[in-house]
N, C-alpha and C positions, 0 to 999 in steps of 0.2 A: 365158395368155401362151404363145406358141409358143417352143420351145427349139431352139437350134442346138447339136447334139451331134457331137463328133468322136472317132473312134477312131484311135489311132496305135500303131505298133510296127514292129519289124523284119519283113521278109518271113517269112511262116510263123508270125507271132505269133497269128494267128486273128482279125484285125480284120474280115475279110469275114464270117466265121461269126457273130461277135458282133453285127455290124451287123444281120444278118438276124434274129437272135434278139431283139434289143432292139426292132426294128420289130414283130415278132409280139407281144411282151409289152405294148408300148404300146397296140396295137390292142385288147387285152383290157380296157383302161381306157377304151375308146371315144375314144382319141386319134387324130387324123389324123397320118399319118407319110409322109414322102418320103425315100427312100434315094438317096444320090448318092455320088460318089467323085471322087478326083483321082489322075491327070489326069482331066479331065471327058470327057464323050462329045461335046463340041462340036468344032468344026473345029480350034481351037488345041490342045485336048486330044488329038486324034488325031495331030497333029504331035508332041506331047510323047511319045506312046507309041512313035512311030517312032524317036525318039532313044533312049528307054529300052531298046528292043529291040536297039539297035545297028544297025538298018537304015540310019540316017543317022548320020554322024560328028558329034560335038559336042564342046564344051568346057564346063567348069564354069560359066563366065560366060554362055554361050549357053543352057545348061540353066536357069540361074536366071532369065533373061529370059523364056524360053518358058513356064516354069511360073508366073511372076508374071503374065504376060499371060493365060494360061489361067484363073488364079484370078480376075482382074478380070472376065473374061467369065462365068465360072462363078457368081460372086456376083450379078452384075447380071442375068443372064438366067435363073437357076434358083433359087439359094439365097434371095436377098432376096425375090423375088415369093412364094415358098412361105411364108416366115416371116411376111411382111406379111399373108398371107391366113389366118393362124392355124394353119398346118400345121407340125408339128415336122419338122426336117431332121436326118438322120443322115448324116454324111460319113465315108466310109472314106478317111482321110488328108486333110490340109489344109496350112496354112502351116508347121506344125511340121516336116513332111517336107522342105520346101524349106530350112529353116534347117539341118536335119541333113545332107541330101544335097548341098546346094549351098553350104554354108558354106566358109570358107577356112581352110586350115592356114597360119598365118603363123609367123614366127620366134619371136614372143612368145606363141604359142598359137593356139587355135581361135577364129575370129571369124565372127560372123553379121551384122556391121554392115551390109555392102552388101546382103545378101539381105533384112534387116529393112527397109532403106530402100525396096526395090522393093515390099515388101508392107505398107508403112505404112498403107495405106487398107483393108487386108483386115479384114473384120468379125471381132471376137474371139468365139470360141465360148463358149457359156454354160457348157459343161463339156467337158473333154477327158479321155478314158481312154487312158492309156499302158499297153499290155499288154507287159510286159517278159519276154522269153525269152532265155536264153543263146544265144550263137552256135551252139553244138553242136546245140541243139534246132532252131534256125532252119534250119540246113543239113539236118538229118534230115527236116524237114517239106517243104522245097522240092526235095529230091532226086528226088522222084517226078514233078516237073513236066516236061512235054515241052520247054518253052523257058524259059530264064532271062533276066532282064534284066541290064544292065551292072553293077548293084550287088550281084549275088547270089553273088559269090565269097567264100570264107572271109576273105580279107584285107580286102575291102571291108566285110563284115558286122562284123568286129571293130572296125574304125574307126567304123562307124555306131553300134555299141552304146555306145561311149564318148561319141560326139557326142550321142546321145539323152539320156544322163544329164546332160550339160552343159546342153542346151537346155531340158529339162523343169524342171530346177532353176532356171534363169534366168527362165523364164516364170512359174513358181510364185512366185518372189521378187518379181516385179513385180505380182502379184495375180491372175494367171490361175487359173482353177479347174481344177487338174490332179489327177487321181486315178491313181496308179500301182498296177498290179495285177500280181501274180505270174502270169505266163502259163503256168507249168508245172502249175498247178492243172487240175482237170477242166473241161471246157467248161461244164458246168452250174454249177459253183462260180463261175466267172468271170461267167457270165450272171446269176447271182443278185446278185453284187456290183454290177454295172453297173445292173441294173434297180432295185435298192434305192436307189442314189445318185440316179438320175434321178427316181424317185418323190418324193424329198425336195424336188426343185425344182418338181414339179407341184403337190404338196399345199400 
């Protein structure tokens, strides 16, 4: 059975690095693997990246709609066909990011209700790894980047750290397979934890 695996975390958490390492490790088990990401590389994903970079002006509602549209296209054109053909898919970010980044701050607290409704048909991942790093670590790691997106300020990252804790707890309570990992560990230690958990699902 093919697996749909998602890696999530703040910018600088190491999701891209761990995606590559997991792919390499799965191939040592003679597993077929396809790596992907969100925003996707499709036309709607390209538009989403323009909003993320600040090239185009956006609003939280518009961002939620664009990312949901990209996800529908991503699943139907790339993720589902690969899974159906027996290939494991590893996605660097998925619907969890939309819940975190496009959720709403209301008077009675943080709400993901509308964003969840937009993504109600999104395929649930078989396992999601949430690599948690403190904001200070995130800022240190992204400081060397030539360009930052609209969410990569200290103020935004502090907000998103709290939102990630809320979202992951809520998804786990409904039955989603969420594994939280301390992202301040060494790359190899995180790699070992992820590979070990995925092997349990394969065997």
